[in-house]
VMD Tcl script that builds the backbone (N, CA, C; Angstrom):
set m [mol new atoms 405]
animate dup $m
set s [atomselect $m all]
$s set {name element resname resid chain x y z} {
  {N N MET 1 A -28.363 -110.684 -102.860}
  {CA C MET 1 A -29.605 -111.126 -102.269}
  {C C MET 1 A -30.661 -111.259 -103.353}
  {N N GLY 2 A -30.307 -111.878 -104.438}
  {CA C GLY 2 A -31.207 -112.011 -105.559}
  {C C GLY 2 A -32.341 -112.993 -105.296}
  {N N LYS 3 A -32.010 -114.211 -104.866}
  {CA C LYS 3 A -33.016 -115.242 -104.648}
  {C C LYS 3 A -33.770 -114.977 -103.351}
  {N N LYS 4 A -35.084 -115.160 -103.382}
  {CA C LYS 4 A -35.935 -114.908 -102.223}
  {C C LYS 4 A -35.719 -115.982 -101.159}
  {N N ILE 5 A -35.343 -115.555 -99.972}
  {CA C ILE 5 A -35.109 -116.474 -98.853}
  {C C ILE 5 A -36.423 -116.640 -98.094}
  {N N GLN 6 A -36.766 -117.884 -97.756}
  {CA C GLN 6 A -38.000 -118.138 -97.017}
  {C C GLN 6 A -37.742 -118.557 -95.573}
  {N N CYS 7 A -36.598 -119.194 -95.336}
  {CA C CYS 7 A -36.247 -119.645 -93.992}
  {C C CYS 7 A -34.789 -119.330 -93.710}
  {N N ILE 8 A -34.521 -118.976 -92.465}
  {CA C ILE 8 A -33.153 -118.790 -91.994}
  {C C ILE 8 A -33.073 -119.564 -90.686}
  {N N GLY 9 A -32.304 -120.640 -90.710}
  {CA C GLY 9 A -32.234 -121.494 -89.527}
  {C C GLY 9 A -33.619 -121.998 -89.186}
  {N N LYS 10 A -34.020 -121.813 -87.942}
  {CA C LYS 10 A -35.351 -122.260 -87.513}
  {C C LYS 10 A -36.387 -121.138 -87.561}
  {N N TYR 11 A -36.113 -120.115 -88.374}
  {CA C TYR 11 A -37.019 -118.975 -88.504}
  {C C TYR 11 A -37.607 -118.899 -89.908}
  {N N ALA 12 A -38.898 -118.685 -89.992}
  {CA C ALA 12 A -39.587 -118.530 -91.277}
  {C C ALA 12 A -39.849 -117.045 -91.514}
  {N N LEU 13 A -39.378 -116.531 -92.637}
  {CA C LEU 13 A -39.610 -115.126 -92.975}
  {C C LEU 13 A -41.074 -114.937 -93.357}
  {N N GLU 14 A -41.631 -113.807 -92.956}
  {CA C GLU 14 A -43.040 -113.548 -93.207}
  {C C GLU 14 A -43.270 -112.666 -94.437}
  {N N GLY 15 A -42.185 -112.273 -95.114}
  {CA C GLY 15 A -42.336 -111.461 -96.320}
  {C C GLY 15 A -42.635 -110.002 -96.032}
  {N N HIS 16 A -42.323 -109.538 -94.825}
  {CA C HIS 16 A -42.579 -108.142 -94.446}
  {C C HIS 16 A -41.245 -107.460 -94.131}
  {N N LEU 17 A -40.869 -106.509 -94.973}
  {CA C LEU 17 A -39.621 -105.759 -94.783}
  {C C LEU 17 A -39.826 -104.691 -93.715}
  {N N LEU 18 A -39.001 -104.719 -92.675}
  {CA C LEU 18 A -39.092 -103.747 -91.586}
  {C C LEU 18 A -38.179 -102.553 -91.817}
  {N N GLY 19 A -37.081 -102.767 -92.538}
  {CA C GLY 19 A -36.127 -101.694 -92.797}
  {C C GLY 19 A -35.065 -102.149 -93.770}
  {N N LYS 20 A -34.344 -101.164 -94.328}
  {CA C LYS 20 A -33.339 -101.496 -95.329}
  {C C LYS 20 A -32.210 -100.474 -95.271}
  {N N GLY 21 A -30.979 -100.970 -95.482}
  {CA C GLY 21 A -29.805 -100.105 -95.513}
  {C C GLY 21 A -28.939 -100.418 -96.713}
  {N N SER 22 A -27.705 -99.944 -96.702}
  {CA C SER 22 A -26.792 -100.119 -97.834}
  {C C SER 22 A -26.449 -101.570 -98.112}
  {N N PHE 23 A -26.198 -102.341 -97.063}
  {CA C PHE 23 A -25.792 -103.734 -97.260}
  {C C PHE 23 A -26.602 -104.710 -96.410}
  {N N ALA 24 A -27.715 -104.239 -95.869}
  {CA C ALA 24 A -28.528 -105.113 -95.027}
  {C C ALA 24 A -30.002 -104.747 -95.143}
  {N N ARG 25 A -30.828 -105.720 -94.749}
  {CA C ARG 25 A -32.257 -105.467 -94.637}
  {C C ARG 25 A -32.744 -106.153 -93.364}
  {N N VAL 26 A -33.843 -105.674 -92.818}
  {CA C VAL 26 A -34.422 -106.270 -91.614}
  {C C VAL 26 A -35.813 -106.767 -91.979}
  {N N GLU 27 A -36.048 -108.044 -91.705}
  {CA C GLU 27 A -37.322 -108.663 -92.056}
  {C C GLU 27 A -37.986 -109.276 -90.836}
  {N N LEU 28 A -39.313 -109.279 -90.869}
  {CA C LEU 28 A -40.097 -109.923 -89.826}
  {C C LEU 28 A -40.091 -111.426 -90.072}
  {N N ALA 29 A -39.929 -112.190 -89.005}
  {CA C ALA 29 A -39.928 -113.643 -89.106}
  {C C ALA 29 A -40.547 -114.214 -87.834}
  {N N HIS 30 A -40.742 -115.513 -87.830}
  {CA C HIS 30 A -41.204 -116.178 -86.608}
  {C C HIS 30 A -40.478 -117.508 -86.452}
  {N N HIS 31 A -40.298 -117.886 -85.198}
  {CA C HIS 31 A -39.646 -119.152 -84.877}
  {C C HIS 31 A -40.593 -120.272 -85.302}
  {N N SER 32 A -40.100 -121.218 -86.068}
  {CA C SER 32 A -40.968 -122.252 -86.649}
  {C C SER 32 A -41.603 -123.177 -85.616}
  {N N VAL 33 A -41.038 -123.275 -84.413}
  {CA C VAL 33 A -41.608 -124.139 -83.378}
  {C C VAL 33 A -42.482 -123.346 -82.410}
  {N N THR 34 A -41.944 -122.239 -81.873}
  {CA C THR 34 A -42.675 -121.483 -80.845}
  {C C THR 34 A -43.633 -120.455 -81.423}
  {N N GLY 35 A -43.391 -120.019 -82.678}
  {CA C GLY 35 A -44.224 -118.980 -83.287}
  {C C GLY 35 A -43.835 -117.578 -82.850}
  {N N CYS 36 A -42.826 -117.457 -82.001}
  {CA C CYS 36 A -42.375 -116.158 -81.499}
  {C C CYS 36 A -41.889 -115.281 -82.654}
  {N N LYS 37 A -42.402 -114.045 -82.729}
  {CA C LYS 37 A -41.986 -113.125 -83.795}
  {C C LYS 37 A -40.629 -112.513 -83.458}
  {N N VAL 38 A -39.799 -112.374 -84.482}
  {CA C VAL 38 A -38.473 -111.780 -84.341}
  {C C VAL 38 A -38.209 -110.874 -85.532}
  {N N ALA 39 A -37.212 -110.031 -85.395}
  {CA C ALA 39 A -36.708 -109.235 -86.507}
  {C C ALA 39 A -35.347 -109.826 -86.862}
  {N N ILE 40 A -35.136 -110.087 -88.138}
  {CA C ILE 40 A -33.849 -110.644 -88.567}
  {C C ILE 40 A -33.160 -109.640 -89.469}
  {N N LYS 41 A -31.985 -109.199 -89.016}
  {CA C LYS 41 A -31.145 -108.317 -89.829}
  {C C LYS 41 A -30.292 -109.218 -90.710}
  {N N ILE 42 A -30.514 -109.124 -92.015}
  {CA C ILE 42 A -29.826 -109.982 -92.987}
  {C C ILE 42 A -28.777 -109.138 -93.699}
  {N N ILE 43 A -27.527 -109.459 -93.454}
  {CA C ILE 43 A -26.417 -108.682 -94.004}
  {C C ILE 43 A -25.751 -109.485 -95.111}
  {N N ASP 44 A -25.680 -108.902 -96.294}
  {CA C ASP 44 A -25.005 -109.538 -97.434}
  {C C ASP 44 A -23.532 -109.167 -97.335}
  {N N THR 45 A -22.712 -110.108 -96.906}
  {CA C THR 45 A -21.294 -109.819 -96.668}
  {C C THR 45 A -20.534 -109.500 -97.954}
  {N N ARG 46 A -21.096 -109.849 -99.110}
  {CA C ARG 46 A -20.455 -109.501 -100.389}
  {C C ARG 46 A -20.457 -107.993 -100.616}
  {N N LYS 47 A -21.374 -107.302 -99.957}
  {CA C LYS 47 A -21.472 -105.848 -100.131}
  {C C LYS 47 A -20.554 -105.081 -99.182}
  {N N LEU 48 A -19.903 -105.794 -98.269}
  {CA C LEU 48 A -18.959 -105.170 -97.338}
  {C C LEU 48 A -17.607 -105.085 -98.029}
  {N N LYS 49 A -17.256 -103.917 -98.497}
  {CA C LYS 49 A -16.028 -103.752 -99.274}
  {C C LYS 49 A -14.819 -103.418 -98.402}
  {N N GLU 50 A -15.041 -102.694 -97.346}
  {CA C GLU 50 A -13.950 -102.241 -96.488}
  {C C GLU 50 A -13.745 -103.202 -95.316}
  {N N GLU 51 A -12.511 -103.343 -94.909}
  {CA C GLU 51 A -12.176 -104.240 -93.798}
  {C C GLU 51 A -12.842 -103.795 -92.491}
  {N N TYR 52 A -12.927 -102.470 -92.278}
  {CA C TYR 52 A -13.538 -101.970 -91.037}
  {C C TYR 52 A -15.018 -102.361 -90.964}
  {N N GLN 53 A -15.694 -102.469 -92.114}
  {CA C GLN 53 A -17.098 -102.884 -92.121}
  {C C GLN 53 A -17.222 -104.323 -91.631}
  {N N LYS 54 A -16.320 -105.171 -92.059}
  {CA C LYS 54 A -16.332 -106.571 -91.628}
  {C C LYS 54 A -16.035 -106.682 -90.130}
  {N N ASN 55 A -15.091 -105.867 -89.661}
  {CA C ASN 55 A -14.761 -105.861 -88.231}
  {C C ASN 55 A -15.937 -105.348 -87.405}
  {N N ASN 56 A -16.617 -104.307 -87.905}
  {CA C ASN 56 A -17.759 -103.745 -87.185}
  {C C ASN 56 A -18.898 -104.754 -87.076}
  {N N LEU 57 A -19.030 -105.604 -88.065}
  {CA C LEU 57 A -20.064 -106.628 -88.057}
  {C C LEU 57 A -19.869 -107.566 -86.864}
  {N N GLN 58 A -18.653 -108.012 -86.659}
  {CA C GLN 58 A -18.354 -108.892 -85.521}
  {C C GLN 58 A -18.553 -108.147 -84.198}
  {N N ARG 59 A -18.132 -106.889 -84.160}
  {CA C ARG 59 A -18.250 -106.087 -82.941}
  {C C ARG 59 A -19.722 -105.852 -82.591}
  {N N GLU 60 A -20.540 -105.529 -83.603}
  {CA C GLU 60 A -21.963 -105.290 -83.358}
  {C C GLU 60 A -22.616 -106.515 -82.720}
  {N N SER 61 A -22.332 -107.690 -83.251}
  {CA C SER 61 A -22.902 -108.920 -82.697}
  {C C SER 61 A -22.461 -109.136 -81.259}
  {N N ARG 62 A -21.181 -108.947 -80.998}
  {CA C ARG 62 A -20.640 -109.164 -79.649}
  {C C ARG 62 A -21.257 -108.193 -78.650}
  {N N ILE 63 A -21.314 -106.916 -79.017}
  {CA C ILE 63 A -21.846 -105.900 -78.094}
  {C C ILE 63 A -23.339 -106.100 -77.877}
  {N N LEU 64 A -24.100 -106.279 -78.958}
  {CA C LEU 64 A -25.546 -106.470 -78.821}
  {C C LEU 64 A -25.873 -107.669 -77.931}
  {N N GLY 65 A -25.082 -108.718 -78.041}
  {CA C GLY 65 A -25.313 -109.918 -77.244}
  {C C GLY 65 A -25.129 -109.710 -75.751}
  {N N GLN 66 A -24.426 -108.660 -75.370}
  {CA C GLN 66 A -24.151 -108.382 -73.954}
  {C C GLN 66 A -25.155 -107.413 -73.330}
  {N N LEU 67 A -25.972 -106.761 -74.145}
  {CA C LEU 67 A -26.860 -105.717 -73.638}
  {C C LEU 67 A -28.170 -106.277 -73.109}
  {N N ARG 68 A -28.594 -105.775 -71.941}
  {CA C ARG 68 A -29.876 -106.143 -71.346}
  {C C ARG 68 A -30.518 -104.878 -70.802}
  {N N HIS 69 A -31.398 -104.292 -71.589}
  {CA C HIS 69 A -32.084 -103.064 -71.181}
  {C C HIS 69 A -33.471 -103.071 -71.805}
  {N N PRO 70 A -34.494 -102.636 -71.072}
  {CA C PRO 70 A -35.864 -102.698 -71.611}
  {C C PRO 70 A -36.094 -101.844 -72.863}
  {N N ASN 71 A -35.244 -100.879 -73.130}
  {CA C ASN 71 A -35.437 -99.998 -74.289}
  {C C ASN 71 A -34.409 -100.232 -75.394}
  {N N ILE 72 A -33.725 -101.372 -75.331}
  {CA C ILE 72 A -32.779 -101.757 -76.383}
  {C C ILE 72 A -33.157 -103.172 -76.812}
  {N N VAL 73 A -33.380 -103.354 -78.134}
  {CA C VAL 73 A -33.779 -104.687 -78.601}
  {C C VAL 73 A -32.689 -105.697 -78.281}
  {N N ARG 74 A -33.125 -106.904 -77.921}
  {CA C ARG 74 A -32.190 -107.975 -77.562}
  {C C ARG 74 A -31.763 -108.748 -78.791}
  {N N LEU 75 A -30.527 -109.188 -78.771}
  {CA C LEU 75 A -30.019 -110.092 -79.792}
  {C C LEU 75 A -30.202 -111.497 -79.255}
  {N N TYR 76 A -30.959 -112.322 -79.980}
  {CA C TYR 76 A -31.189 -113.696 -79.552}
  {C C TYR 76 A -30.082 -114.627 -80.039}
  {N N GLU 77 A -29.725 -114.496 -81.308}
  {CA C GLU 77 A -28.648 -115.332 -81.839}
  {C C GLU 77 A -28.131 -114.760 -83.148}
  {N N THR 78 A -26.956 -115.241 -83.535}
  {CA C THR 78 A -26.315 -114.864 -84.792}
  {C C THR 78 A -26.206 -116.113 -85.647}
  {N N LEU 79 A -26.624 -116.002 -86.894}
  {CA C LEU 79 A -26.547 -117.120 -87.828}
  {C C LEU 79 A -25.697 -116.695 -89.015}
  {N N LYS 80 A -24.844 -117.603 -89.490}
  {CA C LYS 80 A -23.969 -117.283 -90.610}
  {C C LYS 80 A -24.121 -118.334 -91.702}
  {N N ALA 81 A -24.176 -117.849 -92.938}
  {CA C ALA 81 A -24.163 -118.719 -94.106}
  {C C ALA 81 A -22.985 -118.255 -94.956}
  {N N THR 82 A -22.862 -118.788 -96.130}
  {CA C THR 82 A -21.723 -118.451 -96.986}
  {C C THR 82 A -21.559 -116.946 -97.185}
  {N N THR 83 A -22.606 -116.274 -97.642}
  {CA C THR 83 A -22.511 -114.831 -97.913}
  {C C THR 83 A -23.449 -114.009 -97.050}
  {N N LEU 84 A -24.136 -114.647 -96.104}
  {CA C LEU 84 A -25.074 -113.924 -95.249}
  {C C LEU 84 A -24.661 -114.010 -93.779}
  {N N HIS 85 A -24.853 -112.919 -93.108}
  {CA C HIS 85 A -24.630 -112.836 -91.661}
  {C C HIS 85 A -25.963 -112.319 -91.107}
  {N N CYS 86 A -26.615 -113.093 -90.248}
  {CA C CYS 86 A -27.956 -112.744 -89.784}
  {C C CYS 86 A -27.986 -112.543 -88.273}
  {N N LEU 87 A -28.589 -111.452 -87.857}
  {CA C LEU 87 A -28.780 -111.161 -86.441}
  {C C LEU 87 A -30.261 -111.349 -86.131}
  {N N VAL 88 A -30.574 -112.319 -85.298}
  {CA C VAL 88 A -31.952 -112.577 -84.899}
  {C C VAL 88 A -32.207 -111.773 -83.631}
  {N N MET 89 A -33.125 -110.814 -83.744}
  {CA C MET 89 A -33.336 -109.866 -82.650}
  {C C MET 89 A -34.798 -109.828 -82.202}
  {N N GLU 90 A -34.984 -109.281 -81.034}
  {CA C GLU 90 A -36.315 -109.036 -80.501}
  {C C GLU 90 A -37.082 -108.164 -81.498}
  {N N TYR 91 A -38.359 -108.467 -81.703}
  {CA C TYR 91 A -39.197 -107.682 -82.601}
  {C C TYR 91 A -39.933 -106.626 -81.790}
  {N N ALA 92 A -39.725 -105.365 -82.131}
  {CA C ALA 92 A -40.414 -104.246 -81.480}
  {C C ALA 92 A -41.625 -103.893 -82.341}
  {N N SER 93 A -42.785 -104.361 -81.949}
  {CA C SER 93 A -43.980 -104.261 -82.781}
  {C C SER 93 A -44.549 -102.850 -82.917}
  {N N GLY 94 A -44.082 -101.925 -82.095}
  {CA C GLY 94 A -44.631 -100.571 -82.125}
  {C C GLY 94 A -44.235 -99.748 -83.337}
  {N N GLY 95 A -43.281 -100.210 -84.114}
  {CA C GLY 95 A -42.853 -99.451 -85.283}
  {C C GLY 95 A -41.799 -98.415 -84.932}
  {N N GLU 96 A -41.501 -97.565 -85.909}
  {CA C GLU 96 A -40.463 -96.554 -85.732}
  {C C GLU 96 A -41.035 -95.276 -85.122}
  {N N LEU 97 A -40.301 -94.698 -84.189}
  {CA C LEU 97 A -40.729 -93.456 -83.541}
  {C C LEU 97 A -40.895 -92.332 -84.561}
  {N N GLN 98 A -39.966 -92.249 -85.506}
  {CA C GLN 98 A -40.035 -91.193 -86.523}
  {C C GLN 98 A -41.337 -91.286 -87.329}
  {N N ALA 99 A -41.731 -92.486 -87.714}
  {CA C ALA 99 A -42.974 -92.669 -88.473}
  {C C ALA 99 A -44.179 -92.250 -87.628}
  {N N PHE 100 A -44.151 -92.581 -86.339}
  {CA C PHE 100 A -45.230 -92.194 -85.424}
  {C C PHE 100 A -45.335 -90.674 -85.329}
  {N N ILE 101 A -44.199 -90.006 -85.197}
  {CA C ILE 101 A -44.190 -88.544 -85.081}
  {C C ILE 101 A -44.712 -87.892 -86.361}
  {N N LYS 102 A -44.366 -88.460 -87.515}
  {CA C LYS 102 A -44.826 -87.906 -88.797}
  {C C LYS 102 A -46.344 -87.990 -88.962}
  {N N LEU 103 A -46.977 -88.878 -88.206}
  {CA C LEU 103 A -48.435 -89.007 -88.269}
  {C C LEU 103 A -49.150 -87.972 -87.400}
  {N N GLN 104 A -48.397 -87.282 -86.549}
  {CA C GLN 104 A -48.987 -86.335 -85.616}
  {C C GLN 104 A -49.232 -84.982 -86.279}
  {N N LYS 105 A -50.154 -84.232 -85.687}
  {CA C LYS 105 A -50.437 -82.875 -86.166}
  {C C LYS 105 A -49.159 -82.045 -86.095}
  {N N ASP 106 A -48.849 -81.335 -87.144}
  {CA C ASP 106 A -47.638 -80.504 -87.254}
  {C C ASP 106 A -46.354 -81.330 -87.127}
  {N N PHE 107 A -46.447 -82.659 -87.285}
  {CA C PHE 107 A -45.282 -83.559 -87.264}
  {C C PHE 107 A -44.468 -83.437 -85.978}
  {N N ARG 108 A -45.143 -83.295 -84.867}
  {CA C ARG 108 A -44.443 -83.226 -83.580}
  {C C ARG 108 A -45.355 -83.678 -82.457}
  {N N LEU 109 A -44.721 -84.006 -81.342}
  {CA C LEU 109 A -45.452 -84.404 -80.147}
  {C C LEU 109 A -45.426 -83.254 -79.155}
  {N N SER 110 A -46.482 -83.141 -78.381}
  {CA C SER 110 A -46.473 -82.150 -77.303}
  {C C SER 110 A -45.430 -82.587 -76.283}
  {N N GLU 111 A -45.025 -81.676 -75.432}
  {CA C GLU 111 A -44.038 -82.025 -74.403}
  {C C GLU 111 A -44.553 -83.174 -73.543}
  {N N GLU 112 A -45.826 -83.123 -73.198}
  {CA C GLU 112 A -46.416 -84.154 -72.344}
  {C C GLU 112 A -46.394 -85.529 -73.023}
  {N N ARG 113 A -46.732 -85.580 -74.304}
  {CA C ARG 113 A -46.729 -86.869 -75.027}
  {C C ARG 113 A -45.322 -87.341 -75.352}
  {N N GLY 114 A -44.401 -86.414 -75.548}
  {CA C GLY 114 A -43.031 -86.773 -75.898}
  {C C GLY 114 A -42.174 -87.193 -74.721}
  {N N ARG 115 A -42.539 -86.746 -73.526}
  {CA C ARG 115 A -41.734 -87.001 -72.331}
  {C C ARG 115 A -41.417 -88.486 -72.102}
  {N N PRO 116 A -42.388 -89.397 -72.193}
  {CA C PRO 116 A -42.055 -90.824 -71.966}
  {C C PRO 116 A -41.038 -91.367 -72.981}
  {N N TYR 117 A -41.128 -90.913 -74.217}
  {CA C TYR 117 A -40.181 -91.375 -75.240}
  {C C TYR 117 A -38.775 -90.852 -74.964}
  {N N ILE 118 A -38.687 -89.608 -74.558}
  {CA C ILE 118 A -37.382 -89.011 -74.236}
  {C C ILE 118 A -36.775 -89.727 -73.036}
  {N N ARG 119 A -37.592 -90.039 -72.031}
  {CA C ARG 119 A -37.087 -90.783 -70.861}
  {C C ARG 119 A -36.504 -92.136 -71.273}
  {N N GLN 120 A -37.207 -92.836 -72.153}
  {CA C GLN 120 A -36.732 -94.138 -72.615}
  {C C GLN 120 A -35.421 -94.008 -73.389}
  {N N LEU 121 A -35.344 -93.004 -74.263}
  {CA C LEU 121 A -34.118 -92.779 -75.038}
  {C C LEU 121 A -32.943 -92.441 -74.136}
  {N N VAL 122 A -33.163 -91.540 -73.184}
  {CA C VAL 122 A -32.092 -91.134 -72.272}
  {C C VAL 122 A -31.655 -92.314 -71.408}
  {N N SER 123 A -32.603 -93.113 -70.952}
  {CA C SER 123 A -32.279 -94.281 -70.144}
  {C C SER 123 A -31.410 -95.261 -70.938}
  {N N ALA 124 A -31.782 -95.517 -72.192}
  {CA C ALA 124 A -31.011 -96.435 -73.032}
  {C C ALA 124 A -29.622 -95.871 -73.323}
  {N N LEU 125 A -29.533 -94.589 -73.648}
  {CA C LEU 125 A -28.230 -93.971 -73.922}
  {C C LEU 125 A -27.336 -93.986 -72.689}
  {N N HIS 126 A -27.915 -93.699 -71.535}
  {CA C HIS 126 A -27.151 -93.727 -70.284}
  {C C HIS 126 A -26.588 -95.133 -70.048}
  {N N TYR 127 A -27.428 -96.130 -70.239}
  {CA C TYR 127 A -27.013 -97.530 -70.082}
  {C C TYR 127 A -25.842 -97.848 -71.014}
  {N N LEU 128 A -25.965 -97.450 -72.287}
  {CA C LEU 128 A -24.891 -97.696 -73.266}
  {C C LEU 128 A -23.598 -96.981 -72.882}
  {N N HIS 129 A -23.719 -95.710 -72.531}
  {CA C HIS 129 A -22.530 -94.915 -72.200}
  {C C HIS 129 A -21.832 -95.436 -70.941}
  {N N GLU 130 A -22.603 -95.938 -69.976}
  {CA C GLU 130 A -22.007 -96.541 -68.778}
  {C C GLU 130 A -21.128 -97.744 -69.143}
  {N N ARG 131 A -21.463 -98.380 -70.246}
  {CA C ARG 131 A -20.725 -99.570 -70.694}
  {C C ARG 131 A -19.720 -99.256 -71.790}
  {N N GLY 132 A -19.499 -97.969 -72.047}
  {CA C GLY 132 A -18.506 -97.568 -73.030}
  {C C GLY 132 A -18.940 -97.765 -74.469}
  {N N VAL 133 A -20.254 -97.855 -74.701}
  {CA C VAL 133 A -20.773 -98.052 -76.059}
  {C C VAL 133 A -21.316 -96.718 -76.565}
  {N N ALA 134 A -20.868 -96.328 -77.751}
  {CA C ALA 134 A -21.389 -95.114 -78.390}
  {C C ALA 134 A -22.065 -95.526 -79.684}
  {N N HIS 135 A -23.142 -94.874 -80.015}
  {CA C HIS 135 A -23.856 -95.233 -81.245}
  {C C HIS 135 A -23.936 -94.015 -82.152}
}
mol reanalyze $m
mol bondsrecalc $m
mol representation Tube
mol addrep $m
């Protein structure tokens, strides 16, 4: 991922990194026609050394595409280039829960403030487990 990518399909990258992993990064982008903001997970397939990693990539796309739950980001589409595999997903503008908690006094939420987040997490996990998906 040496050269800076500015567009992926009909999406323009905004130059804002949302997250990064061993072989992928997630960037903020917007649809060039509608202006709708999305998160694009850009996976460099050259960094996938093991066969199971390549298989998991296909499985992740297939499973994400089937999920419909208010607390699980939606997969809009999958785009593939020579060495890139991109997942165009719903953009969750609220940021990461962990970062939010770290901003709180004593790095924790009171039971009352934490309860809605726990409900959302449990609801999403229940939905996944009902469908045989483990994360």
